[in-house]
C-alpha positions, 0 to 999 in steps of 0.5 A: 572800802567795799562798795558792792553793797551801795553799787548793788543797792543802787542798781536794784532801786534803778532796775526796780523802778524801771521795771515797775517792781519797786516793793509796795508800801505796807501802808498808803498814805492815808494808813489804808492797806491793800488787801495782801493774800497769803503766798501760795504753796508754789511761792513757799516752796521756791522760797524755802528751796532757795533758803536750803540752797544758800544756807551755805552761805547765810553769814555771807547773805546776812552780812550783805543785807546790813551792809545794803540796809546801812548804806541805803539809810546809814540812820538805821544803824543806830536801831541795832545793837553795837555787837552784830553776831547775835543779830546775823545769826538771827535773821536767817533763822528768822527768814527760814522759819517764817517761810516754813509758817507763812502757810498757816495764816491761823498762828502766823498772822497773829505771830506777825502782828505781835512782832510788829507791836514789838518791833516798836521799841527799837524804833522801826517805823512804817517807812522802814519796812521799805528799806529793809525789803529793798536791802534783802532783796538785794542781798538774795539776789547778790548771792544767789545769781544762778538761782534768781530766776524772775519767779523766785524774785516774784515770790519773794517779794509777794512773801515780804509784802505780806509779812511787812503789811501784817507787821505794820497793822500790829504795830499801828493797832498797838500804838493806839493804847500802848506806849512802844516800851515800858520804863520798869523801876527794879525795886527788889533784887534778890541773889537766889543763887551764884548765877540766878536772880529774882527782879521785882519791877515796878512800870511807869505805865499799867502793864497788861499780860496773861500768865505764861507770857514773856517781855524782852528787856533792855538795860542801860548796861547793854543799849539796843540789846534786848532778851526775853524773860518770863513773868513768874507771878500771874497779874497782880493788884499792885502792878509788879512784875516778877523776873527770874534770870539766870546768868548764861556765859558771858550773857549781855543782858542776863549777866549785867541783870544778875551781877550789877543791877541793883535797886533803883536801876531802870529797864525798857521793857517791851510789850508782853509775848508768848501763848503758854497757857493752861486750858480753863476750859479742861476739866484734866488735872494738870502736869506742870514741868519746869527746868532752871529758870523755865519755873517762872512761867509755870508758876505765873501759871499756877499763881493765876490757877489760886484764883479760881481753881479748886477742883484740878490737881496740879503737879509741878517738877522742878528741876535743876542740876544741884540743890542749890539751884532750885532757887525758889522752894520756899515759894512754891511751898506757900503755895502748896501749903495755901492750895491742897490741890497742888504738889511740888516735886524738886529734882536734881540731877547732879547732886548725889547729896540730895535728899529729894528725887534725882535724876534727868527731869524727863526720867523724874516725871516718867517715874511718877506715871503715865500722865496721859489724861493731863494737860501739860505744861513744859517749859525749860532750855531748848535741850530739856523741852525737846527731851521731855516732849520726847518722853511725854509721847512715849508716855502717851501723852497726845501733842494737843495736851501740851503747851509749850512755846517750842516749835518745830513744824514744816510747812508741807509745801516744802516737801514739793520743792522746785529745782531752781538750778534745773529751771535756770539751765532749762531757761539758758537752753531754751535761749539758746534754742 
């Protein structure tokens, strides 16, 4: 048995206590939070450069983190899925994304608070954040000894405390009036295509969300494994939720939801998340572009518009590979028949027998206009979304008029990185002198 994580975790705790550098608790015993300032641009630059330098060892670092975490508190293993491969991949990407956005408090703080609210469904408690922090610093220090200088360690401590404290705030705020998760019973299950199902779910408590948001879902077929799906209607008086699910490969959640789930099965549903929206204050017409089950949030947004819109024209472009994958056309046609301001344009990319529009979705959209005076909503796979955003820029659509959940911005501080290896070498040279 590899005792490395156990020794490293113990040594880290001892050295931290001796130096008075134990990671501060996210909250004091009375639940009051200390002031936690946003990390400086210098800290952000250090962290970004550090992650760049260890990117080649990401799998090893993350594996060591989880080993150190479970050695210190074995009970935490029960919060995670049996198969950790996906979890490991996500953690390093999450760290990289957090560092790149940590300087933008206007968007990053609400996101962290939402994450804190969402993590309640895993069983994460306030005291767990200190354990996570110690394991993270242990792993980073173990696999970056040649660049682990005091300035870098302090930067990580400050950044982690800022993020953990903000997440705890979000969790505590949500605990006042929200359950950690909702129990949802499937009351209808329709197979719309070989690999697509539409589920109607009734929750045990009122589930309040905004059109365009999504929820994480856990099934009894794969405990502790969650996947996100968008609600496909606006908030309805009957409180029912509609999810569009496509089985992707050997998907641990999507596959069972499409092929095995039946009426009466029970799901766990996390708190609603996401910022996809249509600006109600705008007077511009709206262009909606949905690929595959990316149609779901668009349908929800337009469903909500039917309750207040009278003057703005809306065009929905719904794309799939084959005509059989245009799984919700009857519902879209009903919406268009009732609302004269709505136009629906289906298209396929790999079905020559289809009588309607054919071609890649961004190309079809471009054939129908320049759209530069429209508000735009884009939803679909990452590849489809990126291609569509690129085409919209070519058509002159300003980025600020496009709503999508895909994010790829980089904090400007990362352009002014500090060479940690040179810093370490200079320190060694200074000591020798």
